[in-house]
N, C-alpha and C positions, 0 to 999 in steps of 0.2 A: 477615415476607418471608420467600419461600418459599427454602429450599437453592440452591445452585447446582448446575448438572448435572456431575458429577466420575463417576470410574469408579467412588468410594466408594459416592454414591448411587444409581447404576444399580445394585448389588450386593445394598444396604438394601434397594430396594424394585422388584425384578425381578417378584415375582408380580404386581402392580398395573398396573406399566407395559406387560409382556408382552400383557397384553389391549388395549392400545393401539395400541401401535408394534414393529415386529419390534427387538429388542436384539442389539447384539454379543455374541456368547458370548466367554467369558475367551481362547479360543485366539487369538482376533484380536489380544489384547492383547502375545501372545507372537510374532508373526510378524515375520521380519526385514525390517530397512528396505531397501527395493529402490530406492526414487523419491529423489531430490532436486529440490526445487521450490522457484523463487525467485519468492516472491509472495504474498502470504496472503487476496487480493483476493475478494471473493464469485464472480467467475466463476471461477476456478480451484475454488474450494469447491464450486460449485453446479453444474459442468460434469466436470471433472478427478477430482476429489478422488470426486465422487458414483458415477462409472464405477469406481473402484478398490475402493471400498468395496462399493458392488453385487457385484462380483465374489469379494471377499474373505469375504462372508457366504455366498456359493453355492462354497466352497474351490476356487476358480478361478485367481486372481491368486496369492493368499497373499502379499501385501508390502504395508508401509505408507512412508507418505511422511516425511520429515523438511522442513521448510517453512524458509525461507531467509526473513529479514525484514531490509529495507536500512537500517532504525534502529531506536533502543532506544524511540520514542515509540509507547506503546500496543501495543496487538494480542499482543506474546508472553506479558504478562502475563498476560492474559486465555486465550489456548490454553493455558498452563501449568497455572494456575488451574484449570480443565476438563479438565483430562489429554487436551486435544486434540479433545475432543467438542464437536461441535454439533448443534442440530436443525436439518433441513432440509424447510421446509414446500414440497411440489410441489402447486399449484393450478393450474386452466386448464382447456380442453378439448380432448377430444379424439376425434374423429370425431364433434364435435356433443355430446357427454356430456361434462358436468361431472367432473372428477378432482380430486379432496383427498388426498394423502397425506403422510405427517410420517415423516421417516427420524430414526435417530440415528447420526450418522455417526463411524465410529469408523478412519478410513482415516489421521489422521495421528499420529505417534508422541509429536515431539518441535518444537517452533519456537526457532530459532536466531538471535541479533541479528547480522546480517553487522558490523556496526560494534565490538561490544563482545567478539563469541566466534567470532572469525574463523577460528582454532586448530580451533575445536570442527567446525569446516565443513570444512575441511581434513581434518581427521580420518577424513571420510565417505569420503574417496576409498581409504582402505584396505580399506571393506568389500568384498569381492569379490561378494557378491550384490546390490549397487548397480549397476544397469545403465541406469537411466533418469533424466533430468533434462527437468524442465520448466518452462516459463517463463511470466507474463505480467506484465511490467516496464513495460507502457503501450509505445506507437508510439516515444516517447524514448529508450527503454529500450536499442532496437539502433540505436546510435550509435556511431560512432569518435571516441573520444574522445582528444583529442593527450595525449601525454607521460603517459599512464595505465599505471604498472607493475606488474608480478605480484607485486615484493616489498611493496606496499603494504601496510598493515594496517586495512581491508583497500583493494583497488584501488576505485578509483572507479566505473568504469561496469561495469554488468552481463557485456559481452562480455570484458571482463578478468579479472572475478571467474569466470566459466568457464573463462577461459583457466589461470588460476592452479590451479584445481580439476584439470583435464584432466592440466596440467603434473605436478601431486603425486601421480596417479594413475600416470602414465606411469613416473615415478621408483619408486613402490612396487612394479607391478607389470614393472618391466624392461622396458617395452614390448611385453609380450604382447598378441597379436590380440585375444585373448579379453578382455583389459578394458577394451575401447572401450565407447564409451557410445551410446547412444541419445537423441539431444535432441532434442524436440520444443516449439519457441516457438510461443505461443499468440498474440501479440501481432498486434494486427489490420492487418499490413503485407501485400501481395500477396509471395509469395515469401519470407517470413519466414526459415524455413530455411536458404534461398541466401544470404538477407543476413547471417544473423549466421555463418555459416560464413565467408563474406567479411572479415567482420570479423574474427573471431577470428584465422584465418589470419595477416591484414595486421597484426595486433598481436603474431603469435608473432615476425614477421617484425622489429619495432619492437622488437619486447623480446629480439630476438638469442639467440632460443632455439635450440636444436641441429636440425640439419638431420634427426636420425634423429628427434626429436619430433616434427616437421614432418609425415615421410612417415607417423607411426602417426594423427596427428591426421586428415590425408587420408584414409587408407587404411582405417582401423580403425574410425573414430568416423562416426555417421550422423545427419548434419543432416537435418531432416525438416518441408517444409513442410507447414502445416498450417493449416484454418481451424474456427474455433467458432461456434456460433452455438448461444447460448439467453440469452433474458431473466432476467436476474437482478439486479432490482433493488436488493438487497441485504436488511436487515433487514427483517421487515415493520414496516407500520403500529402504532400504539401499542395501537389496536383488536384487531387479527390477535396480536399478541405477547401481551396480556391474554387472551384468549381460551386460545392455547395454553399457558401458563406456568398457567393453573387447571386446565387440561384433565390438565396432567402433573404439577402440583405442584413443579415445580421453575424455577430461575430460569436464562435461559441468554444471557446476552452475546452469543453469538457465533451466535446464529438469523439462517438466510437465509430467502428465498422464492424460489421459482420458477418458470416454467412450466412447462409438462407436457415442450414439446418440445426436444431434444435433438440436436447436431450434434456429433461433431469428426470430420472427415474430416482424414486423415493420408496423405501421399504417402509410400507405401513397399512392399516388396516381401513375401514369406513369412519371410525372417528376421524382419524389425521385426515382422510380425503373432504370430511366437512371442516375440518379447520381449516384446511389450507384450499380454502374453495376456489381461489384462481384457477387450480389444474383443471378444473373444467370449459375453461374458454380455448385451450392449444393442445391437439393432440402431443405436444412435444413433452407435455408433464405427464409422467405415467407414477401412478400409485398404486404397488403392488405388494403382497406379500413377499415375492421372490423377486428381487432383482439381477440375480447372478446373470439370467440370459444376455440380459444387456449389456453387462462387463464385458461376458465370454466375446459377445458378436463386436463390441468396438476393440478388444484388443487383441483378436485372433484376424480379424477380418480389415478393417482398419491401422492398427499400429503391426499388425502382423504383415501384414503387405506391403507397408511402408518399409519396415526392416529388412524386409527382403531383396528390395529393388532398390534402395535409395544408393546404395554401393555401385550396382550395376549402372545405374543411371549416371551416377557423377561420373564416374571412369570413363564413358561415353561421350563425355562432353557436356551433358547439361548440369545446371545449377537450380534450377527451380522445380517443384512438382507439374504447376499447369504446363511447363515446356515440355518434360517429359509426355506429359498426357495426348499434346499436340502431333507428336510423335506416331505415326499410325502403326509402325512395327513396336516399337514398346508400349504400346497403346492397348495391342491386343495380347501381350507377354502378359503386363498387369492384371488384365479383364481375365483371363485364361486360369493364371495362377489363382488368383482370388476366388474366383468362381468354381472353376473347375478341380482344385486342389484345397486350399487353405479352407472354403467353405465346407468341404466335405470332409474335414478330420476336426472340425472342431470337439474337442473331448468334453461335449455337454448337450444334453440332447435337447437339438431344435427344429422346429418344424421347417422343411427345406423351402417351400413359401416364403418364409420369414427370414430365412439365410439368404434368399436371392435377390429379395425386396430390398434387406440391408445393402447387402453387397451393391447393388446398383444404386443407390443413394450417396454408398461411400465414391464410388467413380465418377460422380458429380460433384462431390465434394473435390477429389483429387484435380477435375477439371476447370473449377472455379477462377476465371481470370482474374478476379480482383483480387487475389490472395498471393504475395510475396511468401512463398511456404520456401526454405531453403532445403536444400535435400543435406548439406553439413550438418545442418541444427539436428535433422535426424538420424546421423551417425554418431551423435554424444551418445558415450556407454554403448558400444555398437554390439559387444559381446553380451553384455548382461541383457540388453534387451532380445538378441538373437535366443539367449536360455531360455528364457523368461516366458518370450512371447512364440518362439516358434517351434522349438525343441518340443512341446507336446505335442504342436500340430505333427510334427515328425512321426512323432510315435504312435500316434492315433491312426495316423497315413498307414501306419506299417500294419496295424492289428485290423484295419478296415480291408486293406486290398493286398498285403503282402510283398510289396512292390516299392521301389522309391519313386516319389514325386520327380518328374523330370524338371519342370519348372522350378521349384523349389530348390534342387539340386544346383542348378542356372545361380540361385540366386545366393544358393550357400558360398558358393565358387567365386561369385565377384565380393563377396564379403571378405573374403580371406585374401582375394586379391587387393579388395582396398587395405586390409589390415598390414599390408607390406612396406613397412616404413623403410625410407632410403636414407634417412637421415634424423639424427639423434641431437637436440640442442637446449642441455641446461635442463634435462627430463622431460622436455618435449619431443614429441615425436610424429616426424613430416613422411606422408607419400609423396608419390610424383605422378602427374598426369598431364601428358602432353607437353610437357618440359616447365610444369609448373609444381611448385609445390604444396601442398593440403594438410591441416592440423588431424593429427589421429586422435580426438580426444574420449582416451577409452582406460581405465585401467590395468586394462591387458596388453595395453601397447609394447611395454616392456618386455612380456613373454613371446609377442608374436616378433618383435624387433630379432629377438635370437633366435626364432623358428625359423626365419624365414633365410636365414645365412646358412642353411642346410636343409631344406625344406622336405620333411617326413609325412605326407599327408593323413598316414595311419597313426601317427604318433598324436597329431593334432585332434584327431577323429576320436581317438580312446582317452582322450585326459577328463576325465571324470569333476575334475575342479571346473574343468570351463563349463560343461553339458551336465552335469548331474548323473551322464549314463555313458557308456562305452558305445560310441556311435558305429564303431566297428562291426557291431553285431547285427546291424542293420543289415541284411544282405543285399548287396548289390549298390548300396547308398555310395560308398567309397568309390565306387568306381563310375556311378552316376558325376559325382562331383568333378574327380580326375577329371573327365571331358572336356570340362569347361576351364581349368586352370591352366 
């Protein structure tokens, strides 16, 4: 068995490894800790820590990351055994060309368990160079938990853990304006920074903290909304792992795989940009006062196109996104739908060149031969996704062009067909495709199970509880959909 990836292993094998991959210099391991990161997940490591590591290697940010793990189970031992090092395989397409890159990420200085090492985490508040907090505690992490106290060891919820850290910092630095933090949550919630700030402030009041602290919290700490976008499935499959470990002659239990595309859009001004100086190293980090354009592009062109085409592709016998894109007929439909219909009806003013460039990047991502992106995964909560992502596109298309978008109607019809359950077992619904049953994981599966017994398209389209609108009022849409059923 190969030796584990460690700092000692790198030093002993530097000559051979340096021919294969860019190695972190000894200086990087001496850099001060500047970031407190809540979460060890692959998205944080494959995106945020990727940018920090890249900047450190170019001598720009010059700071390392302290990672907070919420439990003692797994993870911390792996990180500490490997000195925080992990291999990041970047594989995919960029401008139609295959990209394959391997990185040894050295951004993490140490990993601490919130459950058993809470005092060590609070001790980080005393470090004047630590100015940044980032998090990905999943969407349920940013919630207000009743009766959570900063005196708990540790507090139960992430917002109160954060509050306890900030309160410790305020005490240590006696409320200095310079001691405030830049806090960038990456949880997939619209307005994640605003939401986190709202909960932290509410918990500060509930915990009976001093008005002076609350004034410092509000005026000298910056909660930034952010949007992250990179597919990081996690550890590569066994075959790719073996190939990489054979190539580098070490074992890496923390190895991750990601696509080439990366986006971390952060709402902020010049002051934020100066503190988050790692942004200068990669165009994938965007710091602007308005990041809504990036949310709209992703929601409509990437997520919306996926939603309109996943059911159709599945019913035609495909199972993975990359295989759909290898089919010339379907690839053309998806390209024309995205660039010729969806792109033209985003309900937000966006430069056509930006829309087109983003769309072509998305198509590259769909074609990525290294990612096993399952169509069935995209169909989860199909109806809610159709309503949120695509109905606004449909309404805007009618405002712009006054007619039904043809390929959109085809995709919508396929969605309705996919939602046709052939059987129900213990409250679970299943459709049928080529003699095989598939799960319909959607809260509206019971509604469609009944609707398909005596299907009335106009009745479904006029159901405002489904769409928030009466879609039969859109002239010609019902007929356009009916053609494909």
